[in-house]
Every structure is written in C-alpha cells, then in structure tokens.
mmCIF file of the N, C-alpha and C atoms, coordinates in Angstrom:
data_MODEL
# 
_entry.id   MODEL 
# 
loop_
_atom_site.group_PDB 
_atom_site.id 
_atom_site.type_symbol 
_atom_site.label_atom_id 
_atom_site.label_alt_id 
_atom_site.label_comp_id 
_atom_site.label_asym_id 
_atom_site.label_entity_id 
_atom_site.label_seq_id 
_atom_site.pdbx_PDB_ins_code 
_atom_site.Cartn_x 
_atom_site.Cartn_y 
_atom_site.Cartn_z 
_atom_site.occupancy 
_atom_site.B_iso_or_equiv 
_atom_site.pdbx_formal_charge 
_atom_site.auth_seq_id 
_atom_site.auth_comp_id 
_atom_site.auth_asym_id 
_atom_site.auth_atom_id 
_atom_site.pdbx_PDB_model_num 
ATOM 1   N N  . MET A 1 1  ? -0.529 9.382   -143.061 1.00 0.00 ? 1  MET A N  1 
ATOM 2   C CA . MET A 1 1  ? -1.693 9.179   -143.900 1.00 0.00 ? 1  MET A CA 1 
ATOM 3   C C  . MET A 1 1  ? -1.242 8.731   -145.290 1.00 0.00 ? 1  MET A C  1 
ATOM 4   N N  . ARG A 1 2  ? -1.893 7.789   -145.811 1.00 0.00 ? 2  ARG A N  1 
ATOM 5   C CA . ARG A 1 2  ? -1.597 7.276   -147.140 1.00 0.00 ? 2  ARG A CA 1 
ATOM 6   C C  . ARG A 1 2  ? -2.692 7.748   -148.090 1.00 0.00 ? 2  ARG A C  1 
ATOM 7   N N  . ILE A 1 3  ? -2.311 7.955   -149.353 1.00 0.00 ? 3  ILE A N  1 
ATOM 8   C CA . ILE A 1 3  ? -3.266 8.358   -150.389 1.00 0.00 ? 3  ILE A CA 1 
ATOM 9   C C  . ILE A 1 3  ? -3.294 7.262   -151.433 1.00 0.00 ? 3  ILE A C  1 
ATOM 10  N N  . LYS A 1 4  ? -4.467 6.800   -151.752 1.00 0.00 ? 4  LYS A N  1 
ATOM 11  C CA . LYS A 1 4  ? -4.621 5.742   -152.735 1.00 0.00 ? 4  LYS A CA 1 
ATOM 12  C C  . LYS A 1 4  ? -4.450 6.325   -154.136 1.00 0.00 ? 4  LYS A C  1 
ATOM 13  N N  . THR A 1 5  ? -3.720 5.594   -154.994 1.00 0.00 ? 5  THR A N  1 
ATOM 14  C CA . THR A 1 5  ? -3.514 6.021   -156.370 1.00 0.00 ? 5  THR A CA 1 
ATOM 15  C C  . THR A 1 5  ? -3.535 4.788   -157.268 1.00 0.00 ? 5  THR A C  1 
ATOM 16  N N  . SER A 1 6  ? -3.574 5.028   -158.537 1.00 0.00 ? 6  SER A N  1 
ATOM 17  C CA . SER A 1 6  ? -3.593 3.928   -159.496 1.00 0.00 ? 6  SER A CA 1 
ATOM 18  C C  . SER A 1 6  ? -2.425 4.107   -160.456 1.00 0.00 ? 6  SER A C  1 
ATOM 19  N N  . ILE A 1 7  ? -1.707 3.010   -160.722 1.00 0.00 ? 7  ILE A N  1 
ATOM 20  C CA . ILE A 1 7  ? -0.601 3.053   -161.678 1.00 0.00 ? 7  ILE A CA 1 
ATOM 21  C C  . ILE A 1 7  ? -0.737 1.892   -162.652 1.00 0.00 ? 7  ILE A C  1 
ATOM 22  N N  . THR A 1 8  ? -0.107 2.033   -163.780 1.00 0.00 ? 8  THR A N  1 
ATOM 23  C CA . THR A 1 8  ? -0.103 0.978   -164.792 1.00 0.00 ? 8  THR A CA 1 
ATOM 24  C C  . THR A 1 8  ? 1.320  0.462   -164.930 1.00 0.00 ? 8  THR A C  1 
ATOM 25  N N  . LEU A 1 9  ? 1.475  -0.852  -164.806 1.00 0.00 ? 9  LEU A N  1 
ATOM 26  C CA . LEU A 1 9  ? 2.794  -1.475  -164.876 1.00 0.00 ? 9  LEU A CA 1 
ATOM 27  C C  . LEU A 1 9  ? 2.791  -2.597  -165.900 1.00 0.00 ? 9  LEU A C  1 
ATOM 28  N N  . ALA A 1 10 ? 3.963  -2.872  -166.438 1.00 0.00 ? 10 ALA A N  1 
ATOM 29  C CA . ALA A 1 10 ? 4.118  -3.967  -167.399 1.00 0.00 ? 10 ALA A CA 1 
ATOM 30  C C  . ALA A 1 10 ? 3.887  -5.304  -166.691 1.00 0.00 ? 10 ALA A C  1 
ATOM 31  N N  . PRO A 1 11 ? 3.392  -6.297  -167.425 1.00 0.00 ? 11 PRO A N  1 
ATOM 32  C CA . PRO A 1 11 ? 3.131  -7.615  -166.815 1.00 0.00 ? 11 PRO A CA 1 
ATOM 33  C C  . PRO A 1 11 ? 4.355  -8.215  -166.126 1.00 0.00 ? 11 PRO A C  1 
ATOM 34  N N  . GLN A 1 12 ? 5.538  -8.043  -166.715 1.00 0.00 ? 12 GLN A N  1 
ATOM 35  C CA . GLN A 1 12 ? 6.736  -8.615  -166.092 1.00 0.00 ? 12 GLN A CA 1 
ATOM 36  C C  . GLN A 1 12 ? 7.078  -7.902  -164.774 1.00 0.00 ? 12 GLN A C  1 
ATOM 37  N N  . THR A 1 13 ? 6.725  -6.639  -164.682 1.00 0.00 ? 13 THR A N  1 
ATOM 38  C CA . THR A 1 13 ? 6.947  -5.908  -163.426 1.00 0.00 ? 13 THR A CA 1 
ATOM 39  C C  . THR A 1 13 ? 5.999  -6.424  -162.354 1.00 0.00 ? 13 THR A C  1 
ATOM 40  N N  . ILE A 1 14 ? 4.750  -6.634  -162.727 1.00 0.00 ? 14 ILE A N  1 
ATOM 41  C CA . ILE A 1 14 ? 3.770  -7.187  -161.784 1.00 0.00 ? 14 ILE A CA 1 
ATOM 42  C C  . ILE A 1 14 ? 4.219  -8.571  -161.319 1.00 0.00 ? 14 ILE A C  1 
ATOM 43  N N  . ALA A 1 15 ? 4.714  -9.387  -162.243 1.00 0.00 ? 15 ALA A N  1 
ATOM 44  C CA . ALA A 1 15 ? 5.187  -10.733 -161.878 1.00 0.00 ? 15 ALA A CA 1 
ATOM 45  C C  . ALA A 1 15 ? 6.331  -10.650 -160.878 1.00 0.00 ? 15 ALA A C  1 
ATOM 46  N N  . ALA A 1 16 ? 7.261  -9.726  -161.106 1.00 0.00 ? 16 ALA A N  1 
ATOM 47  C CA . ALA A 1 16 ? 8.385  -9.561  -160.182 1.00 0.00 ? 16 ALA A CA 1 
ATOM 48  C C  . ALA A 1 16 ? 7.896  -9.078  -158.819 1.00 0.00 ? 16 ALA A C  1 
ATOM 49  N N  . LEU A 1 17 ? 6.909  -8.183  -158.820 1.00 0.00 ? 17 LEU A N  1 
ATOM 50  C CA . LEU A 1 17 ? 6.336  -7.715  -157.560 1.00 0.00 ? 17 LEU A CA 1 
ATOM 51  C C  . LEU A 1 17 ? 5.653  -8.852  -156.802 1.00 0.00 ? 17 LEU A C  1 
ATOM 52  N N  . GLU A 1 18 ? 4.991  -9.708  -157.531 1.00 0.00 ? 18 GLU A N  1 
ATOM 53  C CA . GLU A 1 18 ? 4.321  -10.854 -156.906 1.00 0.00 ? 18 GLU A CA 1 
ATOM 54  C C  . GLU A 1 18 ? 5.339  -11.773 -156.244 1.00 0.00 ? 18 GLU A C  1 
ATOM 55  N N  . GLU A 1 19 ? 6.501  -11.952 -156.873 1.00 0.00 ? 19 GLU A N  1 
ATOM 56  C CA . GLU A 1 19 ? 7.554  -12.769 -156.264 1.00 0.00 ? 19 GLU A CA 1 
ATOM 57  C C  . GLU A 1 19 ? 8.017  -12.145 -154.953 1.00 0.00 ? 19 GLU A C  1 
ATOM 58  N N  . MET A 1 20 ? 8.222  -10.830 -154.955 1.00 0.00 ? 20 MET A N  1 
ATOM 59  C CA . MET A 1 20 ? 8.643  -10.143 -153.735 1.00 0.00 ? 20 MET A CA 1 
ATOM 60  C C  . MET A 1 20 ? 7.527  -10.151 -152.693 1.00 0.00 ? 20 MET A C  1 
ATOM 61  N N  . LYS A 1 21 ? 6.303  -10.074 -153.154 1.00 0.00 ? 21 LYS A N  1 
ATOM 62  C CA . LYS A 1 21 ? 5.146  -10.084 -152.258 1.00 0.00 ? 21 LYS A CA 1 
ATOM 63  C C  . LYS A 1 21 ? 5.126  -11.376 -151.440 1.00 0.00 ? 21 LYS A C  1 
ATOM 64  N N  . ASN A 1 22 ? 5.564  -12.448 -152.055 1.00 0.00 ? 22 ASN A N  1 
ATOM 65  C CA . ASN A 1 22 ? 5.606  -13.734 -151.359 1.00 0.00 ? 22 ASN A CA 1 
ATOM 66  C C  . ASN A 1 22 ? 6.620  -13.727 -150.217 1.00 0.00 ? 22 ASN A C  1 
ATOM 67  N N  . ASP A 1 23 ? 7.515  -12.734 -150.207 1.00 0.00 ? 23 ASP A N  1 
ATOM 68  C CA . ASP A 1 23 ? 8.475  -12.595 -149.105 1.00 0.00 ? 23 ASP A CA 1 
ATOM 69  C C  . ASP A 1 23 ? 7.865  -11.846 -147.926 1.00 0.00 ? 23 ASP A C  1 
ATOM 70  N N  . GLY A 1 24 ? 6.562  -11.553 -147.999 1.00 0.00 ? 24 GLY A N  1 
ATOM 71  C CA . GLY A 1 24 ? 5.874  -10.925 -146.881 1.00 0.00 ? 24 GLY A CA 1 
ATOM 72  C C  . GLY A 1 24 ? 5.607  -9.443  -147.035 1.00 0.00 ? 24 GLY A C  1 
ATOM 73  N N  . LEU A 1 25 ? 6.009  -8.862  -148.155 1.00 0.00 ? 25 LEU A N  1 
ATOM 74  C CA . LEU A 1 25 ? 5.769  -7.438  -148.386 1.00 0.00 ? 25 LEU A CA 1 
ATOM 75  C C  . LEU A 1 25 ? 4.593  -7.271  -149.338 1.00 0.00 ? 25 LEU A C  1 
ATOM 76  N N  . SER A 1 26 ? 3.803  -6.238  -149.111 1.00 0.00 ? 26 SER A N  1 
ATOM 77  C CA . SER A 1 26 ? 2.703  -5.959  -150.028 1.00 0.00 ? 26 SER A CA 1 
ATOM 78  C C  . SER A 1 26 ? 3.248  -5.243  -151.263 1.00 0.00 ? 26 SER A C  1 
ATOM 79  N N  . ARG A 1 27 ? 2.504  -5.320  -152.352 1.00 0.00 ? 27 ARG A N  1 
ATOM 80  C CA . ARG A 1 27 ? 2.920  -4.588  -153.565 1.00 0.00 ? 27 ARG A CA 1 
ATOM 81  C C  . ARG A 1 27 ? 3.032  -3.097  -153.268 1.00 0.00 ? 27 ARG A C  1 
ATOM 82  N N  . SER A 1 28 ? 2.083  -2.569  -152.517 1.00 0.00 ? 28 SER A N  1 
ATOM 83  C CA . SER A 1 28 ? 2.108  -1.139  -152.187 1.00 0.00 ? 28 SER A CA 1 
ATOM 84  C C  . SER A 1 28 ? 3.384  -0.773  -151.445 1.00 0.00 ? 28 SER A C  1 
ATOM 85  N N  . ARG A 1 29 ? 3.766  -1.591  -150.478 1.00 0.00 ? 29 ARG A N  1 
ATOM 86  C CA . ARG A 1 29 ? 4.970  -1.306  -149.684 1.00 0.00 ? 29 ARG A CA 1 
ATOM 87  C C  . ARG A 1 29 ? 6.225  -1.407  -150.548 1.00 0.00 ? 29 ARG A C  1 
ATOM 88  N N  . ILE A 1 30 ? 6.282  -2.421  -151.403 1.00 0.00 ? 30 ILE A N  1 
ATOM 89  C CA . ILE A 1 30 ? 7.434  -2.587  -152.295 1.00 0.00 ? 30 ILE A CA 1 
ATOM 90  C C  . ILE A 1 30 ? 7.577  -1.360  -153.188 1.00 0.00 ? 30 ILE A C  1 
ATOM 91  N N  . ILE A 1 31 ? 6.471  -0.919  -153.772 1.00 0.00 ? 31 ILE A N  1 
ATOM 92  C CA . ILE A 1 31 ? 6.499  0.243   -154.670 1.00 0.00 ? 31 ILE A CA 1 
ATOM 93  C C  . ILE A 1 31 ? 6.857  1.499   -153.891 1.00 0.00 ? 31 ILE A C  1 
ATOM 94  N N  . GLU A 1 32 ? 6.314  1.646   -152.681 1.00 0.00 ? 32 GLU A N  1 
ATOM 95  C CA . GLU A 1 32 ? 6.618  2.823   -151.871 1.00 0.00 ? 32 GLU A CA 1 
ATOM 96  C C  . GLU A 1 32 ? 8.111  2.903   -151.540 1.00 0.00 ? 32 GLU A C  1 
ATOM 97  N N  . VAL A 1 33 ? 8.696  1.786   -151.164 1.00 0.00 ? 33 VAL A N  1 
ATOM 98  C CA . VAL A 1 33 ? 10.133 1.748   -150.859 1.00 0.00 ? 33 VAL A CA 1 
ATOM 99  C C  . VAL A 1 33 ? 10.953 2.066   -152.107 1.00 0.00 ? 33 VAL A C  1 
ATOM 100 N N  . ALA A 1 34 ? 10.558 1.507   -153.244 1.00 0.00 ? 34 ALA A N  1 
ATOM 101 C CA . ALA A 1 34 ? 11.290 1.754   -154.495 1.00 0.00 ? 34 ALA A CA 1 
ATOM 102 C C  . ALA A 1 34 ? 11.212 3.223   -154.901 1.00 0.00 ? 34 ALA A C  1 
ATOM 103 N N  . VAL A 1 35 ? 10.053 3.828   -154.773 1.00 0.00 ? 35 VAL A N  1 
ATOM 104 C CA . VAL A 1 35 ? 9.897  5.245   -155.134 1.00 0.00 ? 35 VAL A CA 1 
ATOM 105 C C  . VAL A 1 35 ? 10.687 6.116   -154.165 1.00 0.00 ? 35 VAL A C  1 
ATOM 106 N N  . ALA A 1 36 ? 10.661 5.796   -152.880 1.00 0.00 ? 36 ALA A N  1 
ATOM 107 C CA . ALA A 1 36 ? 11.436 6.563   -151.900 1.00 0.00 ? 36 ALA A CA 1 
ATOM 108 C C  . ALA A 1 36 ? 12.920 6.509   -152.231 1.00 0.00 ? 36 ALA A C  1 
ATOM 109 N N  . ASP A 1 37 ? 13.413 5.332   -152.606 1.00 0.00 ? 37 ASP A N  1 
ATOM 110 C CA . ASP A 1 37 ? 14.814 5.178   -152.993 1.00 0.00 ? 37 ASP A CA 1 
ATOM 111 C C  . ASP A 1 37 ? 15.124 5.999   -154.250 1.00 0.00 ? 37 ASP A C  1 
ATOM 112 N N  . LEU A 1 38 ? 14.233 5.963   -155.210 1.00 0.00 ? 38 LEU A N  1 
ATOM 113 C CA . LEU A 1 38 ? 14.405 6.747   -156.435 1.00 0.00 ? 38 LEU A CA 1 
ATOM 114 C C  . LEU A 1 38 ? 14.476 8.243   -156.117 1.00 0.00 ? 38 LEU A C  1 
ATOM 115 N N  . LEU A 1 39 ? 13.621 8.710   -155.229 1.00 0.00 ? 39 LEU A N  1 
ATOM 116 C CA . LEU A 1 39 ? 13.617 10.128  -154.857 1.00 0.00 ? 39 LEU A CA 1 
ATOM 117 C C  . LEU A 1 39 ? 14.909 10.532  -154.153 1.00 0.00 ? 39 LEU A C  1 
ATOM 118 N N  . VAL A 1 40 ? 15.412 9.674   -153.282 1.00 0.00 ? 40 VAL A N  1 
ATOM 119 C CA . VAL A 1 40 ? 16.683 9.959   -152.605 1.00 0.00 ? 40 VAL A CA 1 
ATOM 120 C C  . VAL A 1 40 ? 17.806 10.079  -153.633 1.00 0.00 ? 40 VAL A C  1 
ATOM 121 N N  . ARG A 1 41 ? 17.867 9.127   -154.572 1.00 0.00 ? 41 ARG A N  1 
ATOM 122 C CA . ARG A 1 41 ? 18.916 9.166   -155.598 1.00 0.00 ? 41 ARG A CA 1 
ATOM 123 C C  . ARG A 1 41 ? 18.766 10.386  -156.496 1.00 0.00 ? 41 ARG A C  1 
ATOM 124 N N  . HIS A 1 42 ? 17.528 10.759  -156.813 1.00 0.00 ? 42 HIS A N  1 
ATOM 125 C CA . HIS A 1 42 ? 17.293 11.934  -157.651 1.00 0.00 ? 42 HIS A CA 1 
ATOM 126 C C  . HIS A 1 42 ? 17.772 13.203  -156.948 1.00 0.00 ? 42 HIS A C  1 
ATOM 127 N N  . ARG A 1 43 ? 17.427 13.347  -155.677 1.00 0.00 ? 43 ARG A N  1 
ATOM 128 C CA . ARG A 1 43 ? 17.866 14.524  -154.908 1.00 0.00 ? 43 ARG A CA 1 
ATOM 129 C C  . ARG A 1 43 ? 19.390 14.569  -154.811 1.00 0.00 ? 43 ARG A C  1 
ATOM 130 N N  . ARG A 1 44 ? 20.012 13.410  -154.613 1.00 0.00 ? 44 ARG A N  1 
ATOM 131 C CA . ARG A 1 44 ? 21.467 13.350  -154.514 1.00 0.00 ? 44 ARG A CA 1 
ATOM 132 C C  . ARG A 1 44 ? 22.117 13.766  -155.836 1.00 0.00 ? 44 ARG A C  1 
ATOM 133 N N  . ARG A 1 45 ? 21.555 13.296  -156.955 1.00 0.00 ? 45 ARG A N  1 
ATOM 134 C CA . ARG A 1 45 ? 22.098 13.684  -158.274 1.00 0.00 ? 45 ARG A CA 1 
ATOM 135 C C  . ARG A 1 45 ? 21.966 15.185  -158.491 1.00 0.00 ? 45 ARG A C  1 
ATOM 136 N N  . LYS A 1 46 ? 20.828 15.761  -158.107 1.00 0.00 ? 46 LYS A N  1 
ATOM 137 C CA . LYS A 1 46 ? 20.639 17.204  -158.249 1.00 0.00 ? 46 LYS A CA 1 
ATOM 138 C C  . LYS A 1 46 ? 21.638 17.968  -157.383 1.00 0.00 ? 46 LYS A C  1 
ATOM 139 N N  . ARG A 1 47 ? 21.816 17.521  -156.139 1.00 0.00 ? 47 ARG A N  1 
ATOM 140 C CA . ARG A 1 47 ? 22.771 18.173  -155.243 1.00 0.00 ? 47 ARG A CA 1 
ATOM 141 C C  . ARG A 1 47 ? 24.196 18.055  -155.782 1.00 0.00 ? 47 ARG A C  1 
ATOM 142 N N  . ASP A 1 48 ? 24.560 16.853  -156.246 1.00 0.00 ? 48 ASP A N  1 
ATOM 143 C CA . ASP A 1 48 ? 25.900 16.639  -156.795 1.00 0.00 ? 48 ASP A CA 1 
ATOM 144 C C  . ASP A 1 48 ? 26.135 17.501  -158.026 1.00 0.00 ? 48 ASP A C  1 
ATOM 145 N N  . ALA A 1 49 ? 25.125 17.617  -158.889 1.00 0.00 ? 49 ALA A N  1 
ATOM 146 C CA . ALA A 1 49 ? 25.255 18.457  -160.086 1.00 0.00 ? 49 ALA A CA 1 
ATOM 147 C C  . ALA A 1 49 ? 25.432 19.918  -159.694 1.00 0.00 ? 49 ALA A C  1 
ATOM 148 N N  . SER A 1 50 ? 24.708 20.355  -158.683 1.00 0.00 ? 50 SER A N  1 
ATOM 149 C CA . SER A 1 50 ? 24.842 21.728  -158.207 1.00 0.00 ? 50 SER A CA 1 
ATOM 150 C C  . SER A 1 50 ? 26.234 21.959  -157.624 1.00 0.00 ? 50 SER A C  1 
ATOM 151 N N  . ASP A 1 51 ? 26.694 21.009  -156.814 1.00 0.00 ? 51 ASP A N  1 
ATOM 152 C CA . ASP A 1 51 ? 28.042 21.117  -156.244 1.00 0.00 ? 51 ASP A CA 1 
ATOM 153 C C  . ASP A 1 51 ? 29.091 21.156  -157.343 1.00 0.00 ? 51 ASP A C  1 
ATOM 154 N N  . ARG A 1 52 ? 28.931 20.303  -158.343 1.00 0.00 ? 52 ARG A N  1 
ATOM 155 C CA . ARG A 1 52 ? 29.885 20.258  -159.454 1.00 0.00 ? 52 ARG A CA 1 
ATOM 156 C C  . ARG A 1 52 ? 29.901 21.585  -160.211 1.00 0.00 ? 52 ARG A C  1 
ATOM 157 N N  . GLU A 1 53 ? 28.720 22.160  -160.410 1.00 0.00 ? 53 GLU A N  1 
ATOM 158 C CA . GLU A 1 53 ? 28.634 23.447  -161.106 1.00 0.00 ? 53 GLU A CA 1 
ATOM 159 C C  . GLU A 1 53 ? 29.382 24.527  -160.330 1.00 0.00 ? 53 GLU A C  1 
ATOM 160 N N  . ILE A 1 54 ? 29.222 24.528  -159.017 1.00 0.00 ? 54 ILE A N  1 
ATOM 161 C CA . ILE A 1 54 ? 29.926 25.506  -158.179 1.00 0.00 ? 54 ILE A CA 1 
ATOM 162 C C  . ILE A 1 54 ? 31.432 25.290  -158.269 1.00 0.00 ? 54 ILE A C  1 
ATOM 163 N N  . LEU A 1 55 ? 31.866 24.045  -158.162 1.00 0.00 ? 55 LEU A N  1 
ATOM 164 C CA . LEU A 1 55 ? 33.302 23.747  -158.252 1.00 0.00 ? 55 LEU A CA 1 
ATOM 165 C C  . LEU A 1 55 ? 33.869 24.129  -159.612 1.00 0.00 ? 55 LEU A C  1 
ATOM 166 N N  . ASP A 1 56 ? 33.143 23.809  -160.667 1.00 0.00 ? 56 ASP A N  1 
ATOM 167 C CA . ASP A 1 56 ? 33.612 24.152  -162.012 1.00 0.00 ? 56 ASP A CA 1 
ATOM 168 C C  . ASP A 1 56 ? 33.726 25.670  -162.179 1.00 0.00 ? 56 ASP A C  1 
ATOM 169 N N  . ARG A 1 57 ? 32.753 26.383  -161.647 1.00 0.00 ? 57 ARG A N  1 
ATOM 170 C CA . ARG A 1 57 ? 32.743 27.833  -161.771 1.00 0.00 ? 57 ARG A CA 1 
ATOM 171 C C  . ARG A 1 57 ? 33.906 28.461  -160.999 1.00 0.00 ? 57 ARG A C  1 
ATOM 172 N N  . ARG A 1 58 ? 34.308 27.822  -159.897 1.00 0.00 ? 58 ARG A N  1 
ATOM 173 C CA . ARG A 1 58 ? 35.353 28.373  -159.043 1.00 0.00 ? 58 ARG A CA 1 
ATOM 174 C C  . ARG A 1 58 ? 36.690 27.652  -159.209 1.00 0.00 ? 58 ARG A C  1 
ATOM 175 N N  . ALA A 1 59 ? 36.824 26.799  -160.217 1.00 0.00 ? 59 ALA A N  1 
ATOM 176 C CA . ALA A 1 59 ? 38.000 25.939  -160.370 1.00 0.00 ? 59 ALA A CA 1 
ATOM 177 C C  . ALA A 1 59 ? 39.310 26.716  -160.384 1.00 0.00 ? 59 ALA A C  1 
ATOM 178 N N  . LYS A 1 60 ? 39.398 27.789  -161.155 1.00 0.00 ? 60 LYS A N  1 
ATOM 179 C CA . LYS A 1 60 ? 40.654 28.537  -161.249 1.00 0.00 ? 60 LYS A CA 1 
ATOM 180 C C  . LYS A 1 60 ? 41.076 29.091  -159.888 1.00 0.00 ? 60 LYS A C  1 
ATOM 181 N N  . VAL A 1 61 ? 40.134 29.681  -159.180 1.00 0.00 ? 61 VAL A N  1 
ATOM 182 C CA . VAL A 1 61 ? 40.443 30.248  -157.867 1.00 0.00 ? 61 VAL A CA 1 
ATOM 183 C C  . VAL A 1 61 ? 40.844 29.141  -156.894 1.00 0.00 ? 61 VAL A C  1 
ATOM 184 N N  . LEU A 1 62 ? 40.087 28.048  -156.888 1.00 0.00 ? 62 LEU A N  1 
ATOM 185 C CA . LEU A 1 62 ? 40.393 26.938  -155.992 1.00 0.00 ? 62 LEU A CA 1 
ATOM 186 C C  . LEU A 1 62 ? 41.755 26.334  -156.304 1.00 0.00 ? 62 LEU A C  1 
ATOM 187 N N  . ASN A 1 63 ? 42.077 26.179  -157.578 1.00 0.00 ? 63 ASN A N  1 
ATOM 188 C CA . ASN A 1 63 ? 43.378 25.622  -157.960 1.00 0.00 ? 63 ASN A CA 1 
ATOM 189 C C  . ASN A 1 63 ? 44.516 26.535  -157.518 1.00 0.00 ? 63 ASN A C  1 
ATOM 190 N N  . ARG A 1 64 ? 44.345 27.839  -157.660 1.00 0.00 ? 64 ARG A N  1 
ATOM 191 C CA . ARG A 1 64 ? 45.372 28.786  -157.197 1.00 0.00 ? 64 ARG A CA 1 
ATOM 192 C C  . ARG A 1 64 ? 45.564 28.664  -155.686 1.00 0.00 ? 64 ARG A C  1 
ATOM 193 N N  . GLU A 1 65 ? 44.463 28.533  -154.946 1.00 0.00 ? 65 GLU A N  1 
ATOM 194 C CA . GLU A 1 65 ? 44.555 28.392  -153.494 1.00 0.00 ? 65 GLU A CA 1 
ATOM 195 C C  . GLU A 1 65 ? 45.299 27.113  -153.119 1.00 0.00 ? 65 GLU A C  1 
ATOM 196 N N  . VAL A 1 66 ? 45.025 26.025  -153.816 1.00 0.00 ? 66 VAL A N  1 
ATOM 197 C CA . VAL A 1 66 ? 45.697 24.758  -153.547 1.00 0.00 ? 66 VAL A CA 1 
ATOM 198 C C  . VAL A 1 66 ? 47.190 24.887  -153.838 1.00 0.00 ? 66 VAL A C  1 
ATOM 199 N N  . GLU A 1 67 ? 47.531 25.481  -154.967 1.00 0.00 ? 67 GLU A N  1 
ATOM 200 C CA . GLU A 1 67 ? 48.941 25.668  -155.304 1.00 0.00 ? 67 GLU A CA 1 
ATOM 201 C C  . GLU A 1 67 ? 49.639 26.519  -154.253 1.00 0.00 ? 67 GLU A C  1 
ATOM 202 N N  . ASP A 1 68 ? 48.948 27.537  -153.744 1.00 0.00 ? 68 ASP A N  1 
ATOM 203 C CA . ASP A 1 68 ? 49.510 28.398  -152.718 1.00 0.00 ? 68 ASP A CA 1 
ATOM 204 C C  . ASP A 1 68 ? 49.778 27.592  -151.441 1.00 0.00 ? 68 ASP A C  1 
ATOM 205 N N  . VAL A 1 69 ? 48.817 26.811  -151.014 1.00 0.00 ? 69 VAL A N  1 
ATOM 206 C CA . VAL A 1 69 ? 48.973 25.997  -149.799 1.00 0.00 ? 69 VAL A CA 1 
ATOM 207 C C  . VAL A 1 69 ? 50.086 24.978  -149.982 1.00 0.00 ? 69 VAL A C  1 
ATOM 208 N N  . LEU A 1 70 ? 50.112 24.308  -151.145 1.00 0.00 ? 70 LEU A N  1 
ATOM 209 C CA . LEU A 1 70 ? 51.157 23.314  -151.386 1.00 0.00 ? 70 LEU A CA 1 
ATOM 210 C C  . LEU A 1 70 ? 52.526 23.957  -151.446 1.00 0.00 ? 70 LEU A C  1 
ATOM 211 N N  . GLY A 1 71 ? 52.570 25.205  -151.861 1.00 0.00 ? 71 GLY A N  1 
ATOM 212 C CA . GLY A 1 71 ? 53.841 25.918  -151.923 1.00 0.00 ? 71 GLY A CA 1 
ATOM 213 C C  . GLY A 1 71 ? 54.501 26.052  -150.567 1.00 0.00 ? 71 GLY A C  1 
ATOM 214 N N  . PHE A 1 72 ? 53.710 26.068  -149.517 1.00 0.00 ? 72 PHE A N  1 
ATOM 215 C CA . PHE A 1 72 ? 54.261 26.134  -148.162 1.00 0.00 ? 72 PHE A CA 1 
ATOM 216 C C  . PHE A 1 72 ? 54.804 24.780  -147.715 1.00 0.00 ? 72 PHE A C  1 
ATOM 217 N N  . GLN A 1 73 ? 54.351 23.715  -148.370 1.00 0.00 ? 73 GLN A N  1 
ATOM 218 C CA . GLN A 1 73 ? 54.735 22.359  -147.933 1.00 0.00 ? 73 GLN A CA 1 
ATOM 219 C C  . GLN A 1 73 ? 55.959 21.850  -148.694 1.00 0.00 ? 73 GLN A C  1 
ATOM 220 N N  . THR A 1 74 ? 56.046 22.162  -149.966 1.00 0.00 ? 74 THR A N  1 
ATOM 221 C CA . THR A 1 74 ? 57.119 21.611  -150.788 1.00 0.00 ? 74 THR A CA 1 
ATOM 222 C C  . THR A 1 74 ? 57.352 22.536  -151.976 1.00 0.00 ? 74 THR A C  1 
ATOM 223 N N  . ASP A 1 75 ? 58.488 22.394  -152.599 1.00 0.00 ? 75 ASP A N  1 
ATOM 224 C CA . ASP A 1 75 ? 58.753 23.173  -153.797 1.00 0.00 ? 75 ASP A CA 1 
ATOM 225 C C  . ASP A 1 75 ? 57.988 22.575  -154.968 1.00 0.00 ? 75 ASP A C  1 
ATOM 226 N N  . LEU A 1 76 ? 57.345 23.448  -155.766 1.00 0.00 ? 76 LEU A N  1 
ATOM 227 C CA . LEU A 1 76 ? 56.598 22.979  -156.938 1.00 0.00 ? 76 LEU A CA 1 
ATOM 228 C C  . LEU A 1 76 ? 57.446 22.969  -158.127 1.00 0.00 ? 76 LEU A C  1 
# 
C-alpha cells in the first residue's frame, strides 16, 4: 500500500527528476528509490557507529588478546 504525501523541492531538483522521468521512471518511483537508499545508508552509519563504540570501549582488552595470540605465532 502506498500513502500519498506532498513535498517541496527546489526547481533544479524537479528539473533533474524530469530528466530521469524521461528514462521511464515516475517522479514518485525515483524519489522512493532515493529515500530507500538514504535509509539504508543511515542505518548502516548508525550500526557502524555502534560497532565502533563497542570496539573503542573494548580496545585494550582486544589488543591484549591479539598480542597473546600473536605471541604463539612469533616472537614480539
């Protein structure tokens, strides 16, 4: 199900959409695909930031574990 909404865009954005529309896509579809892509990238950035926070918080412990494992492979 689709929900109708109204947005305001700059004239140059509308012009660019019209160019893409001539490739067989509707403005609605172009905008929907662009927003979906934006949401995927936003979720990925949030996940990456969360992962980075966890790694930063555990860095000392993780580094000690790596040094321990490498110690079995070669002299440090």
